N, CA and C of each residue as an Amber inpcrd file, in Angstrom:
protein
   393
  53.2510000 208.4790000  30.3730000  53.7420000 207.6630000  31.4910000
  52.6010000 207.2180000  32.4120000  51.6140000 208.1140000  32.7760000
  50.5690000 207.6140000  33.6690000  49.7320000 206.5400000  32.9830000
  49.6070000 206.5190000  31.7100000  48.8440000 205.4740000  31.0050000
  49.5600000 204.1170000  31.1380000  50.8400000 204.1490000  31.0290000
  51.5810000 202.8710000  31.2340000  51.4810000 202.3430000  32.6220000
  51.5760000 203.2750000  33.5760000  51.4070000 202.8740000  34.9980000
  50.0430000 202.2840000  35.2320000  49.0090000 202.9510000  34.6920000
  47.6590000 202.4360000  34.8510000  47.5320000 200.9750000  34.2020000
  48.0680000 200.8500000  33.0010000  48.0580000 199.5340000  32.3020000
  48.7880000 198.4750000  33.1240000  49.9100000 198.8460000  33.7440000
  50.6790000 197.8460000  34.5000000  49.9090000 197.4610000  35.7470000
  49.2080000 198.4420000  36.3940000  48.4500000 198.1090000  37.5860000
  47.1480000 197.4330000  37.2380000  46.5400000 197.6670000  36.0910000
  45.2970000 197.0750000  35.7150000  45.4020000 195.6350000  35.3420000
  46.4900000 195.2300000  34.7520000  46.6710000 193.8200000  34.3180000
  46.5380000 192.8470000  35.4920000  47.2420000 193.0240000  36.5990000
  47.0370000 192.0650000  37.7380000  45.5750000 192.0940000  38.2740000
  44.9650000 193.2460000  38.2600000  43.5940000 193.3560000  38.7450000
  42.6670000 192.5300000  37.8410000  42.8130000 192.6270000  36.5040000
  42.0050000 191.8860000  35.5870000  42.2360000 190.3350000  35.7180000
  43.5150000 189.9790000  35.8420000  43.8490000 188.5450000  36.0470000
  43.2190000 188.0640000  37.3600000  43.2830000 188.8550000  38.3690000
  42.6940000 188.4730000  39.6770000  41.1690000 188.3160000  39.5250000
  40.5240000 189.2390000  38.8480000  39.0830000 189.0900000  38.6120000
  38.7020000 187.7900000  37.8110000  39.4480000 187.5580000  36.7610000
  39.2100000 186.3260000  35.9690000  39.3520000 185.1060000  36.8400000
  40.4960000 185.0430000  37.5330000  40.7510000 183.8590000  38.3830000
  39.7170000 183.7190000  39.5150000  39.2960000 184.8920000  40.0580000
  38.2190000 184.8380000  41.0480000  36.9250000 184.3440000  40.4900000
  36.6780000 184.7360000  39.2630000  35.4480000 184.2790000  38.5520000
  35.4630000 182.7270000  38.4070000  36.6110000 182.1690000  38.0880000
  36.7420000 180.7600000  37.9630000  36.4810000 180.0960000  39.3080000
  36.9840000 180.6070000  40.3560000  36.7600000 180.0500000  41.6870000
  35.2820000 180.0800000  42.0520000  34.6500000 181.1660000  41.7280000
  33.2130000 181.3130000  42.0600000  32.4140000 180.2550000  41.2590000
  32.7320000 180.1220000  39.9720000  32.0150000 179.1110000  39.1830000
  32.2220000 177.7160000  39.7360000  33.4800000 177.4130000  40.1460000
  33.7750000 176.1070000  40.7150000  32.9720000 175.8880000  41.9930000
  32.8470000 176.9350000  42.7940000  32.1010000 176.8630000  44.0210000
  30.6300000 176.5920000  43.7810000  30.1190000 177.2690000  42.7860000
  28.6870000 177.1710000  42.4370000  28.4230000 175.7270000  41.8880000
  29.3230000 175.1920000  41.0520000  29.2630000 173.8510000  40.5840000
  29.2420000 172.8080000  41.7120000  30.1400000 173.0630000  42.6350000
  30.2360000 172.1090000  43.7870000  28.9410000 172.2010000  44.6270000
  28.4190000 173.3620000  44.7850000  27.2040000 173.5550000  45.5780000
  26.0480000 172.8120000  44.8590000  25.9490000 172.9750000  43.5330000
  24.8960000 172.3000000  42.8030000  25.0670000 170.7730000  42.8590000
  26.2420000 170.2900000  42.7720000  26.5040000 168.8530000  42.8770000
  26.1060000 168.3540000  44.2550000  26.3650000 169.1410000  45.2890000
  25.9570000 168.7470000  46.6710000  24.4540000 168.7410000  46.8050000
  23.7580000 169.6670000  46.1480000  22.2840000 169.6770000  46.1640000
  21.7520000 168.4600000  45.4590000  22.3120000 168.1200000  44.3130000
  21.8440000 166.9260000  43.6050000  22.1030000 165.6520000  44.4000000
  23.2160000 165.5920000  45.0980000  23.5190000 164.4480000  45.9330000
  22.5040000 164.3370000  47.0440000  22.1090000 165.4850000  47.6400000
  21.1240000 165.4240000  48.7100000  19.7900000 164.9990000  48.2350000
  19.3840000 165.4610000  47.0840000  18.1040000 165.0520000  46.4880000
  18.0940000 163.5900000  46.0790000  19.2460000 163.1090000  45.5950000
  19.3820000 161.7060000  45.2580000  19.2180000 160.8310000  46.5110000
  19.8930000 161.3170000  47.5640000  19.8530000 160.5700000  48.8480000
  18.4030000 160.5200000  49.4050000  17.6590000 161.5650000  49.2600000
  16.2780000 161.6190000  49.6560000  15.4290000 160.6690000  48.8280000
  15.7510000 160.5970000  47.5140000  15.0230000 159.6380000  46.6560000
  15.3690000 158.1910000  47.0270000  16.6120000 157.9430000  47.3030000
  16.9800000 156.5700000  47.7360000  16.3360000 156.1690000  49.0670000
  16.2960000 157.1450000  49.9920000  15.6170000 156.8550000  51.2910000
  14.1430000 156.5620000  51.0300000  13.4890000 157.3710000  50.2280000
  12.0810000 157.1580000  49.9690000  11.8500000 155.8060000  49.2820000
  12.7180000 155.4220000  48.3470000  12.5720000 154.1310000  47.6870000
  12.7750000 152.9460000  48.6500000  13.7020000 153.1370000  49.5750000
  13.8950000 152.1200000  50.5820000  12.6970000 151.9440000  51.4740000
  12.1450000 153.0680000  51.8670000  10.9500000 153.0190000  52.6880000
   9.7610000 152.3700000  51.9550000   9.6670000 152.6500000  50.6590000
   8.5930000 152.0930000  49.8160000   8.8410000 150.5560000  49.6540000
  10.0630000 150.1580000  49.4530000  10.3460000 148.7130000  49.3470000
  10.0590000 148.0280000  50.6790000  10.4500000 148.6470000  51.7720000
  10.1740000 148.0580000  53.1250000   8.7030000 147.9380000  53.3380000
   7.9330000 149.0070000  52.9310000   6.4640000 148.8910000  53.0680000
   5.8620000 147.7180000  52.2690000   6.3990000 147.5420000  51.0730000
   5.9480000 146.4580000  50.1820000   6.2270000 145.0950000  50.8270000
   7.4380000 144.9460000  51.3780000   7.7630000 143.7020000  52.0430000
   6.9000000 143.4830000  53.2780000   6.7040000 144.5310000  54.0730000
   5.8290000 144.3980000  55.2800000   4.4020000 144.0350000  54.8320000
   3.9090000 144.6830000  53.7710000   2.5450000 144.3550000  53.3300000
   2.4330000 142.8870000  52.9000000   3.4450000 142.4080000  52.2410000
   3.4610000 141.0020000  51.8350000   3.4430000 140.1260000  53.0440000
   4.2900000 140.3950000  54.0200000   4.4430000 139.5570000  55.1950000
   3.2250000 139.5830000  56.1010000   2.6720000 140.7500000  56.2930000
   1.5640000 140.9440000  57.2120000   0.2490000 140.4380000  56.6010000
   0.0950000 140.5660000  55.3240000  -1.1850000 140.2440000  54.7040000
  -1.3080000 138.7990000  54.2880000  -0.2040000 138.0590000  54.2740000
  -0.2430000 136.6470000  53.7740000  -1.2470000 135.8130000  54.5750000
  -1.1120000 135.7590000  55.8650000  -2.0050000 134.8870000  56.6760000
  -3.4690000 135.3340000  56.5600000  -3.7820000 136.6190000  56.7680000
  -5.1830000 137.0140000  56.6910000  -5.7760000 136.7350000  55.2890000
  -5.0370000 136.9190000  54.2330000  -5.5420000 136.6280000  52.9270000
  -5.7820000 135.1400000  52.6570000  -4.8130000 134.2940000  53.1520000
  -4.9780000 132.8940000  52.9910000  -6.1430000 132.3240000  53.7930000
  -6.4030000 132.9040000  54.9930000  -7.4430000 132.4240000  55.8610000
  -8.7920000 133.1870000  55.7010000  -8.8060000 134.1580000  54.7940000
  -9.9540000 135.0350000  54.5800000 -10.4180000 135.6440000  55.8490000
  -9.4850000 136.1680000  56.6440000  -9.7940000 136.8030000  57.9410000
  -9.1510000 138.1930000  58.0570000  -9.5970000 138.9740000  58.9520000
  -8.9920000 140.2310000  59.3820000  -8.5900000 141.1190000  58.2260000
  -9.5610000 141.5470000  57.5410000  -9.3150000 142.4770000  56.4000000
  -8.6860000 143.7760000  56.8480000  -8.8850000 144.2260000  58.1070000
  -8.3150000 145.4620000  58.5920000  -6.7930000 145.4310000  58.5500000
  -6.2130000 144.3230000  58.8670000  -4.7310000 144.1540000  58.8230000
  -4.2350000 144.3660000  57.4150000  -4.9280000 143.7910000  56.4620000
  -4.5440000 143.9030000  55.0630000  -4.7180000 145.3660000  54.5920000
  -5.8500000 145.9640000  54.9180000  -6.1770000 147.3300000  54.5430000
  -5.1250000 148.2680000  55.1360000  -4.7840000 148.1300000  56.4060000
  -3.7720000 148.9730000  57.0300000  -2.4290000 148.8000000  56.3620000
  -2.0830000 147.5940000  56.0770000  -0.7180000 147.3690000  55.4200000
  -0.6980000 148.0120000  54.0500000  -1.7720000 147.8920000  53.3090000
  -1.8410000 148.4620000  52.0120000  -1.8620000 150.0480000  52.0830000
  -2.5220000 150.4960000  53.0900000  -2.5300000 151.9780000  53.2850000
  -1.1190000 152.5010000  53.5320000  -0.3760000 151.8270000  54.4000000
   1.0200000 152.2230000  54.6920000   1.8520000 152.1340000  53.4350000
   1.6480000 151.1390000  52.5900000   2.3800000 151.0350000  51.3480000
   2.0160000 152.1560000  50.4430000   0.7740000 152.5250000  50.3600000
   0.3180000 153.6200000  49.4980000   0.9260000 154.9360000  49.9870000
   1.0420000 155.1590000  51.2710000   1.6450000 156.3190000  51.8340000
   3.1350000 156.4340000  51.4470000   3.7980000 155.2260000  51.5630000
   5.2110000 155.2110000  51.1650000   5.3880000 155.4980000  49.6700000
   4.4330000 155.0020000  48.8400000   4.4340000 155.2930000  47.4230000
   4.2660000 156.7830000  47.1410000   3.3630000 157.3970000  47.9660000
   3.1990000 158.8710000  47.7740000   4.4310000 159.6220000  48.1380000
   5.0880000 159.2150000  49.2120000   6.3540000 159.8560000  49.6140000
   7.4380000 159.6720000  48.6000000   7.4580000 158.5230000  47.9700000
   8.4480000 158.2340000  46.9100000   8.1440000 159.1040000  45.6690000
   6.8400000 159.1940000  45.3150000   6.4420000 160.1280000  44.2390000
   6.8800000 161.5520000  44.4330000   6.7120000 162.0040000  45.6720000
   7.1670000 163.3990000  45.9940000   8.6310000 163.5440000  45.8720000
   9.4130000 162.5920000  46.3400000  10.8690000 162.6540000  46.2370000
  11.2890000 162.5670000  44.7740000  10.5540000 161.7410000  43.9340000
  10.9400000 161.6170000  42.5500000  10.6480000 162.8750000  41.7890000
   9.7180000 163.6550000  42.1960000   9.4230000 164.9270000  41.4950000
  10.5580000 165.9040000  41.6990000  11.3200000 165.7780000  42.7660000
  12.3930000 166.7400000  43.0990000  13.7830000 166.1430000  42.8130000
  13.7950000 165.0080000  42.1000000  15.0770000 164.3640000  41.8660000
  15.9080000 165.1230000  40.7960000  17.2140000 164.9770000  40.8200000
  18.0500000 165.6190000  39.8260000  17.7400000 165.0250000  38.4520000
  17.7930000 165.8470000  37.4250000  17.4650000 165.4170000  36.0450000
  18.7030000 164.7930000  35.4740000  19.0730000 163.6240000  35.8590000
  20.2310000 162.8770000  35.3880000  19.7100000 161.7320000  34.5780000
  20.4070000 161.4070000  33.5110000  19.9190000 160.3620000  32.5630000
  19.7300000 158.9900000  33.2700000  20.7130000 158.6290000  34.1270000
  20.6750000 157.3370000  34.7690000  19.4800000 157.2490000  35.7140000
  19.2530000 158.2860000  36.5140000  18.1140000 158.2460000  37.4170000
  16.7470000 158.2200000  36.6570000  16.6850000 159.0140000  35.5940000
  15.4930000 158.9780000  34.8220000  15.2020000 157.6720000  34.1860000
  16.2170000 156.9880000  33.7050000  16.0990000 155.6800000  33.0850000
  15.6100000 154.6380000  34.1440000  16.2200000 154.6940000  35.3320000
  15.7890000 153.7660000  36.3320000  14.3410000 154.0490000  36.8360000
  14.0230000 155.3230000  36.9320000  12.6360000 155.6460000  37.3680000
  11.6480000 155.2000000  36.3010000  11.9960000 155.3450000  35.0700000
  11.0670000 154.9330000  33.9680000  10.8280000 153.3800000  34.0670000
  11.9150000 152.6730000  34.2400000  11.8220000 151.1920000  34.3820000
  10.9030000 150.8560000  35.5720000  11.0720000 151.5240000  36.6700000
  10.2560000 151.2670000  37.8680000   8.8020000 151.6270000  37.5840000
   8.5520000 152.8230000  37.0020000   7.2310000 153.3030000  36.6680000
   6.5130000 152.3220000  35.7350000   7.2630000 151.7190000  34.8360000
   6.6390000 150.7150000  33.9460000   6.1140000 149.5460000  34.6790000
   6.7270000 149.1730000  35.7790000   6.3560000 147.9510000  36.5130000
   5.4120000 148.2320000  37.6720000   5.4070000 149.4540000  38.1910000
   4.6110000 149.7880000  39.3460000   3.1190000 149.5380000  39.2430000
   2.5280000 149.7910000  38.0370000   1.0660000 149.5530000  37.9340000
   0.6690000 148.0740000  38.1590000   1.5670000 147.1810000  38.0590000
   1.2660000 145.7340000  38.2690000   0.9630000 145.4800000  39.7570000
   1.2970000 146.4050000  40.6030000   1.0230000 146.2440000  42.0660000
  -0.4770000 145.9450000  42.2890000  -1.3370000 146.6670000  41.6350000
  -2.7580000 146.5300000  41.8910000  -3.2430000 145.1700000  41.4330000
  -2.7110000 144.6430000  40.3010000  -3.0430000 143.3200000  39.8800000
  -2.5490000 142.2590000  40.8350000  -1.3020000 142.4280000  41.3520000
  -0.7700000 141.5310000  42.3120000  -1.6140000 141.5520000  43.5860000
  -2.0550000 142.6450000  44.0400000  -2.8480000 142.7210000  45.2420000
  -4.1970000 142.0340000  45.0670000  -4.8000000 142.2060000  43.8980000
  -6.0830000 141.6460000  43.6650000  -5.9900000 140.0710000  43.5860000
  -4.9210000 139.5680000  43.0930000  -4.7750000 138.1110000  42.9950000
  -3.9460000 137.4750000  44.0560000  -3.6020000 138.2400000  45.0540000
  -2.7240000 137.7140000  46.1210000  -3.3590000 136.5660000  46.8510000
  -2.6700000 135.4790000  46.9290000  -3.0840000 134.2490000  47.6700000
  -4.4470000 133.7520000  47.2830000  -4.7910000 133.9100000  46.0740000
  -6.0480000 133.4050000  45.5280000  -5.7460000 132.2080000  44.6740000
  -6.5290000 131.1500000  44.8030000  -6.3140000 129.9730000  44.0260000
  -6.6270000 130.2890000  42.5560000  -5.7590000 129.8740000  41.6440000
  -6.0760000 130.1270000  40.2340000  -7.3310000 129.3460000  39.8150000
  -8.1550000 129.9260000  39.0300000  -9.3290000 129.2300000  38.6180000
  -8.9560000 128.0640000  37.7320000  -9.6640000 126.9850000  37.9120000
  -9.3610000 125.7720000  37.1400000  -9.8440000 125.9880000  35.7110000
  -9.0960000 125.5400000  34.7030000  -9.5100000 125.6820000  33.3640000
 -10.8040000 124.8580000  33.0540000 -11.6340000 125.4260000  32.2000000
 -12.8440000 124.7820000  31.8240000 -12.5810000 123.5080000  31.0230000
 -13.3180000 122.4390000  31.3180000 -13.0660000 121.2100000  30.6020000
 -14.0640000 121.0770000  29.4860000
């Protein structure tokens, strides 16, 4: 008789433990999703700051480069863009490992090296072809 009583009392305890385990797993999953969302938001913020720095560099450096004046303005603008790029790189290292984010980052990384070429040729007259 005591064995039956123990079995009857043990079944609800085991069911409660299993159900509690499911709740804990669900809570951990939710917490991890929230962390991923926070890291993604940080990456988006860093990318927006990088894009803003690129736009500012373009706008601020146009006149000095066209007039061949005030290299400090251009240097400062490029320095700010480079700092924003570093901040973006730091945020990208901590981004969630999701296929969509990785694909977009790869596409961006494939194009990012052209920035140096664009800077070098910014507002320079193309050389005339040899006759």
